[in-house]
N, C-alpha and C positions, 0 to 999 in steps of 0.2 A: 633482336633484343639483346640488351647488354648482359654478358655472363657475368655473375657475382664470384668473384675469386675469394680464396682464403683470406688475403691480405686485406679485402673490402670488409669482410667480417671482422677482422682483427682490428681494424680502425674504427668501426662502429662500436666494438667492445670496449676499447680504450677510451672514445668519448662518452660512453654511457657510465664507465668506472668513474672517470673525472666528475662527470655531474653528481653521481652518488656521494663521492668524498666531498664534494664542493656543499651539498645539502647537509651532510653530517656535520661539516665544520661550522655551519650558519647555525645549526640546531644546538649544538654542544658548546659553540663559543671557543673551541680549541683551536686558534688559529696555526698552531704549530703543524697541524696535519697536512698542511699544503705549502709552509714557509719554504722559502729559498735554503734556510739552515737546514730542514729535515731532509729536502730533496737532495742537497749537496752531500749530507751525511750518508744518504741511503745510497747513493752513487758510488761513494768511496766503499761502502761496506757490500755493495753487490758485486764489484768488479772482482776481488779474490773469488768469490763464491762463482762467478761465471767462468772465470779461468780455469778453476778445478774442474767444474761441470764440463769446459770443453774439452779437457784432457780426457775424461771420462768418455765423452761421445766418440772422441776418436778410437779408444781402445776397443770400445764395446761395438762400435759399428764394423770392427775387423774380426769381431768374435772374441775378444779377451775381457773378461768381467775385471774391473780394475778397482777394487775397494781401497786399494794402497795409495790413493790420492793424498789423504791426509800425511802419510809418511814421506811421500814425494814434496810435498809442499813444505813439511818442516826441513826439509834437505835443502830447498830452494831457500828459505829464509836462511839458513845459516850460511851459505856459500854467498848469498848476496851481501849479508852483513860483512863477512871477511873479505869479498872482493871490493865493495864500497870502501871499506877502511883504507884498503891498497890502492886502488885506481879510480875512485870516484863512482859516480852513478852508473856511467857506461861499463865499468867493472863490475859493478854489483848486477847489472842486466845480465851480462855475459856468464858470469860466474852462477848466478841462480838458475838460468836455464840450464846450465851443464849439470848443476846439482840434482835438479828435478829429472833430467834426461837420464843420469846415471841410476836414478831409483826406478825409472821405467825399464831401462836395459836389463836391470836386476830380476824385474817382474818378467820380462820377455823371456830371458834366459830359463827362469824356472818353470813358466807356464807352457811356451812354445816348443823350447827344445828338450825339457826333461817331462813335460807332461805333468807337473805338479797341479794340483787343484788351484784354481783361480783363486778362491776365496780364501783358502790356507796361506798361499803365497801374498795376497793382498794384506792379511791380518800381520804376517811376518814382517812386511817391510813398514806397517804402521808402528810395529814395536821396534825395528831396527833404526828408523828415523831419529826419534828423540835420543836413542842409546847412542848412534854414531855421533849426532851432534854434541852430547853431553862429553863424550871422548874427546872428541876434537877441541872443544872449549877448555877442558882441563888441561890439554896440551899446550895449546896456543894461546890462550887467554890468562895464563895463571900469572901469580905475582912475579915480577922480574923480568918478564917478557916486554918486548917493545909494546904490544899490544895491551899489557896489563899497564902499562906507564901512560898509554895514550886513554885509560878510562875503561879498558874492558874488565870483565868479571867472569866467573864461572857460567853465569845465566845471561850475559849480555856482551855484544860486541862493541868495539869502539864506535863513533858515529860516523856516519859516512861523509867521506870528505867530499865538498863541492855541495852545490844546491841542485835538488831535482827540478827541472823545468816545468813551470805551470804557464798555462794561456788561458786568455779571454778570447772565447770564439767572436769571429767578426761579426758584424751587422748587430745581433742583438745584445751585445755587451758593449759596442762602440758609444761613445759621447757620453751624454749625461745618463745618469741612471734611471732611466724611464721605468724600467720594469721594477725597479725597486719602491719608486713612488706609486706605482699603480698596485703592488703588493700590499702596501701600508694602508690602502683605502678599506681592506677586507671586503670589497664587494663581492657579490656571488659569482662565481665562475670566472668572472675578469681577474680578480685577485689571485685566484687559484692558479690560472694559466701564466699568470706572469710570475708567481712563486717558483712555479715548475720549470719555466724557461730560464728565470734567473740562476735556479739551482744547477741546471746542466749547462750553463754556458759562462759562468764566473769561476776562475781561479781553478781550471780543469788541470789535472795532473796530466802529464804526457802519456803514462801508462794507461789512464782511462780511455783516452783517444785510440791507443794501439788496441785495447781488449774489444772496444766497439767495434773496431774495423775487422777485427779477427773473425767476428760473429758471422758477417755475410762472405767473408772471405773463405771461411770453412764451408758454409753452403754451397758455394760455388765450386770448391774443389771436390767436395765429396759427391755433389748431385749433378755437375755439370764438366766433368772431365773423364777422361779414360782412366786414370788413376784412380779417381774416387770411385768408379764404377768396380773395379778390380777389387778395392778395399772393402765396399760393402758387399760384394759377392762372396768374399771371405768369411764375412760375418753371417751370411744368410746359408750357404752351403758350399763350404770350403772344397768338397769332393767334387762338385760341379764346376768350380773356378779351375781347380787343378787339370780337370780334363780339358778344359780350353787354353792351358798353357800358361796359366798364372802362377807364379812362383807365391805359394801361399804363406810359406815361412817368412820370406823376405817383407811380404806385405805386413804381416802381423807385427815384425819387429819394428818396421817404421812406424806403424801406428802406435804403438806401444811406447816406444820412445819419445815420438811428439807428444803422446799423452803426458808422460812425466815432465816433459820440458813445459807444457802449458800450466801443470800443477805447480812447478818450479815457478813460472812466471808470477802466478798468483801470489807464492811467497815473496818474491822480489818487490811487489807492490806493497806488501805488508810492510817490509823494511823500509820503503820510500815514506810511507805514511809517519813510521815512527821514529826515522832517521838512522835506525840501527836495529841489529838483531836482538831479540829478546825471548827467552826460552818459553815456549807455550804460547807465543802470540797467535797461532794459528786458530786456538781455540775452536776446533771441529769444524772449522769452514771447509776442510776437503770432505767431510761426510755430507755436510749441507748441499755442496757442491755437486755431489753423487745424486741426493735427492732431487735438486732441481733439475738434473739431466733425466731424471726418470719422469719427473713431472712434466717436463717439456717432451716426452715420448720418443727421446733420442733424437731430437731435431733442435738446430741452432735457435730458430724463432721461439719455442716452446721453452727452451734453456732460458733465453735471455727473460722471458716473462717470471720464470721461477725465482731466477737470481734477483729480478727486480722486487718480486714481493717479500722475500727473505731479507734483502737488504733494506727495504722500506720499515718492515715490522722492527729490524735492529735499530735502525736510525731514528725512528719515533721513540723507542725505549730511550735511548740515549739523550735526546733533544728534551722530552717531555714524556716523564713518566706517568703522570695522573692521563694524558692522553691516550695511553694504551686501552683505557677504559672504554674509549669510543669503539675499539674494535666490536664490542659486542653490540653497539647500534649498528655499525658497517655490516656486522654479520647478518642481523635481523633484516635490514632494507635489502640485501642480496637475496636472502631467502624468499622474502615478499616478492621481487622481482621474478626469480625463479617461478615461484607460484602462480604469479598472474600469466608469465608465459605458457605455463602448462594448461592453465584454464582456458586462456586464448586458443591454443592449439586445439582443445577438445571442443570448444565451440565452434570453431571454423573448419572440423574435419569435413572433408568431401564426401566420406563414405558413411552412410547411415549407420551401419554395422559399428564402425570405429566409435561412433559419436555415442551410440546406444550402450556399447560395452567397451570402455577404456581398458579395462583389465586389471587384476587385483595389483599388480605390481606397481602400476601408474598411481592408482588410488594410494597405495602404501607410501610412495615417494612423497606425494603432495601431502598427505597427512603428516609424514616427519618433517617435511619443511615448515609446515604451518605452525606445529609443536616446537620446532627449533627456533623459529622466529619469536613467538611468544615467550620462550624461556630466555632467548638472549636479551630481547627487549625488557623484560624483568629484572635480568642482573644488571643492566645498564641504570635502571631507576633505582636499584636498592644499594649497589656497590658504588661507594664513593671513591675509593681508591684500593687497588689490588695490593696485596703483601708484595714486599721487594722481590722476596725469593720469586714469586710466580713472575714478576715484571721481568727478571732476569733470563728467565727460560721461555720467555714467549716465542723468541724465533724457532726453538726447537720443538715447541708445541705445536706451533703454525706448521712446521715441516712435517709432523706426523699427520695432521688433519688434512693437510694439501695431498699427501700421498694416499691416505684413505680415501680421498674423494675421487683423485686422478687414477687409481688403481682399476677402475672400471673401464677404462678406454685405452690402455696402455697396450703397446705392441713392441716387443723387444726383437732385435735380430734373432733369427731363428736358431743359429748355430752359436749363440751368446754362451760363453760358458763351457762349450763343447770341445773335449780334447780331439785334436786334429792328429793324424799321422799318415805323412804321405803315402799313398797306394792303398790305404785301409779305407774301405767303403764303411759310412756309419750305419 
C-alpha cells in the first residue's frame, strides 16, 4: 500500500484551495481574485515576509528568540539603498546582507554572550534600527553632500544605479501569451490556473527566485546535514548538545547572524522594488514574517504557506479593494468544508463508542464553525464595501486570526528563549 506523505496532503490541500477560490470568483464576479496581476503582486509582497520569517526560523531553531527582525530589516533597507547608490544592484545586495547581519550580531552578543533577555534585546534592536538609519541619513544624505545632489533626502536615498534583473521563466512564459489568453476567458478553474501560472512566471525579480530557492535549501541544511542537527540540538537541549562536544555558543552566533542576514535580504528586496531606500518602507513586515514563521510551526514549508497567505491578502487589497469583501464568503466556504469533514469523520467512525459519543469539545467546535459560516455569509451579503481603514489593516487582522487558529497545534523548540551558560545544567 502506498504511504500518504505530508507533501501529498499538502498538494491535495492546495488543489482544494484553488477549487474553492475559483468557485468564489465565479460566484462573486471579482476576477482579480486569481488574476496574474494579483498573483504577481502577492508574490512580490510575500518575498520580504518569507525572508524575514526565514531569518526568525534560523535563530529560533538554535534557541534564540528573534523579535528584532523588523529592526534588522530596516538596517538592510538603509544599507541596500546606500550600497545600491554607490555600486549598483550587486552592491545593494552585499551591503543589505551586511547591514542585517550586523543587527543579528548585536542580538547574538546581547543574548548569547551577556545573557540579556531575548525579548528585551529584540525590542531594543527594533528601536535602534530606525534610529541608526535616521542618524546615518542625516549625516550622509543632507544637503550639500554628493548623495544629496543625486536626489537623496533625510528620509530617502538616491536611486539604485543600474537595473535589477528580471526574468520570464522558460516554457510557460515563452512564445505567444497563451496563459494570458486563457486567463481572459474567465472560465472556471482553467482561467484561475492560467492566472496563477502567469503571475509566478512573468517578470520575476531575481531575488524572488533566490528567496524561493532558499526555502528548500534551509530545509536541507537544517534537517539533512550534521551542521543542521547540531543547530537544532542547540535549540532543543543545549546542555545535551554540549555534552556531545557541540560548541553551542558558536552555533548560536552563526544562526543569529544568518538570521539577521536573511532579514537584511528582505530589506534589499524592498529597495529593489522601490528602486531606493525610503524611511518606513518595511511597514511591519518583520513582525508579519515572525507571525508567518510561528504559523508554519518553525518549518520552511509552513513558513512559505503563511507568507503566501499574508502576501495574497495584501496584494488583493492593493489590486482591488472591493474584492477584500470576498474574504467573508471565502471564510464561510472554508468553515463549511471543515464542518463537512468533521461530520463525515463522525459518520465513518469505526468504533461505535466514538460514533455515539463524539465528545463535547468536538460538538462545540462544529457549532462554532457552523455559526461562523452563517455569520460570514451574512456579512458578505449585507456589506457592499468595507471602510478604507479596515481594508488597510486586513493583512494584520488576518495575521492575528491565523495565529489564533494555528496556536492550537504549535510546537516551538524546547530551549527557545532559554538562557544558556556553558557547564550549567538547566
